[in-house]
C-alpha positions as CSV (number, residue, x, y, z in Angstrom):
1,X,176.9,-49.7,47.2
2,X,174.5,-47.4,45.4
3,X,176.7,-47.2,42.3
4,X,176.7,-51.0,42.0
5,X,173.0,-51.4,42.5
6,X,172.4,-48.9,39.8
7,X,174.9,-50.4,37.5
8,X,173.6,-53.9,37.6
9,X,170.1,-52.6,37.2
10,X,168.4,-53.4,40.4
11,X,167.0,-49.9,40.4
12,X,166.2,-47.5,37.5
13,X,168.2,-44.6,39.0
14,X,171.2,-44.0,41.2
15,X,169.3,-41.7,43.4
16,X,166.7,-44.5,43.9
17,X,169.4,-46.6,45.0
18,X,171.0,-44.1,47.3
19,X,167.6,-43.4,48.9
20,X,167.2,-47.0,49.4
21,X,170.5,-47.3,51.2
22,X,169.7,-44.3,53.5
23,X,166.3,-45.7,54.2
24,X,167.5,-48.9,55.4
25,X,166.2,-51.0,52.4
26,X,169.6,-52.4,51.6
27,X,171.5,-54.9,53.6
28,X,174.9,-56.6,52.9
29,X,175.4,-59.7,54.8
30,X,172.6,-58.8,57.0
31,X,173.8,-55.5,58.0
32,X,172.3,-52.3,57.0
33,X,174.6,-50.0,54.9
34,X,175.0,-46.5,53.6
35,X,175.3,-45.7,50.1
36,X,179.1,-45.4,50.1
37,X,179.8,-49.0,51.5
38,X,182.1,-50.8,49.6
39,X,181.1,-54.3,48.5
40,X,183.3,-57.3,47.6
41,X,182.9,-60.5,45.5
42,X,180.6,-62.9,47.4
43,X,178.7,-60.4,49.5
44,X,175.2,-61.1,49.7
45,X,172.9,-58.0,49.1
46,X,169.4,-57.9,49.9
47,X,167.4,-54.8,48.5
48,X,163.7,-54.1,49.3
49,X,162.3,-52.2,46.3
50,X,158.9,-51.6,44.8
51,X,157.3,-54.0,47.3
52,X,159.6,-56.9,46.6
53,X,162.8,-58.2,48.2
54,X,165.6,-59.1,45.9
55,X,168.5,-61.3,47.2
56,X,171.6,-61.2,44.9
57,X,175.0,-62.6,45.6
58,X,177.9,-60.3,44.1
59,X,179.9,-62.1,41.3
60,X,181.7,-58.9,39.8
61,X,182.2,-55.5,40.6
62,X,181.3,-52.8,38.2
63,X,180.9,-49.0,38.4
64,X,179.5,-48.2,35.2
65,X,176.0,-48.8,34.1
66,X,176.0,-51.7,31.4
67,X,173.5,-53.5,29.5
68,X,170.9,-55.9,30.9
69,X,172.7,-59.2,29.6
70,X,176.1,-58.0,31.0
71,X,174.5,-56.8,34.4
72,X,173.0,-60.2,34.9
73,X,176.4,-61.7,34.8
74,X,177.5,-59.6,37.6
75,X,175.2,-61.3,40.4
76,X,173.8,-64.5,41.1
77,X,170.1,-63.9,41.8
78,X,168.6,-65.8,44.8
79,X,165.3,-63.8,45.0
80,X,162.1,-65.6,45.5
81,X,159.8,-65.6,42.7
82,X,157.8,-62.3,42.1
83,X,154.3,-62.5,43.5
84,X,151.8,-63.1,40.8
85,X,150.4,-60.0,39.1
86,X,146.9,-59.0,39.9
87,X,144.8,-58.8,36.7
88,X,144.9,-55.3,35.7
89,X,141.2,-53.6,35.6
90,X,140.1,-53.7,31.8
91,X,139.0,-50.6,30.5
92,X,135.1,-50.6,30.0
93,X,134.3,-51.1,26.3
94,X,130.7,-50.6,25.1
95,X,129.3,-53.5,23.3
96,X,127.7,-52.5,20.1
97,X,124.2,-51.5,20.8
98,X,124.7,-50.8,24.5
99,X,124.6,-47.4,26.0
100,X,123.2,-44.3,24.5
101,X,122.0,-44.5,21.2
102,X,123.5,-42.7,18.5
103,X,121.7,-40.0,16.5
104,X,121.1,-42.3,13.6
105,X,119.7,-44.9,15.9
106,X,117.4,-42.4,17.8
107,X,115.8,-41.4,14.3
108,X,115.4,-45.1,13.4
109,X,113.7,-45.6,17.0
110,X,111.4,-42.4,16.5
111,X,110.2,-43.7,13.1
112,X,109.5,-47.3,14.6
113,X,107.5,-45.9,17.4
114,X,105.7,-43.4,15.1
115,X,107.0,-40.3,16.9
116,X,106.9,-37.2,14.6
117,X,110.3,-35.9,13.6
118,X,110.6,-31.9,13.4
119,X,113.4,-30.5,11.5
120,X,115.8,-33.3,12.1
121,X,115.1,-33.4,15.6
122,X,112.9,-35.8,17.5
123,X,109.9,-34.0,19.0
124,X,109.7,-36.2,22.1
125,X,106.7,-38.5,22.9
126,X,103.9,-38.5,20.4
127,X,100.8,-36.5,21.6
128,X,97.8,-38.8,22.2
């Protein structure tokens, strides 16, 4: 069982498939199965993995991992559509001119406000 699940690319690794079987997340025709369970053509396999339930009907038995196109021919997918993805949090991008001013911008602000500039550094607020 775990070998077939891995071969048809329902899981990334065989150990993940084996752990799913041991954890009771794999059912064949409604019965929980162990990793060594033998499957047959026509069996309905239900796999709960990564927060989603996959329901597939076995149409071909393979033991070696194959490409995605060939793997898709080995089962009939009857899974419900995946839930809509939540919008990912966008990385905060500072708009030009927002946030802390650059050194160049600080100098121009100092000049605008009439603050004295001492040896390339701003001396702070102008004395009154």
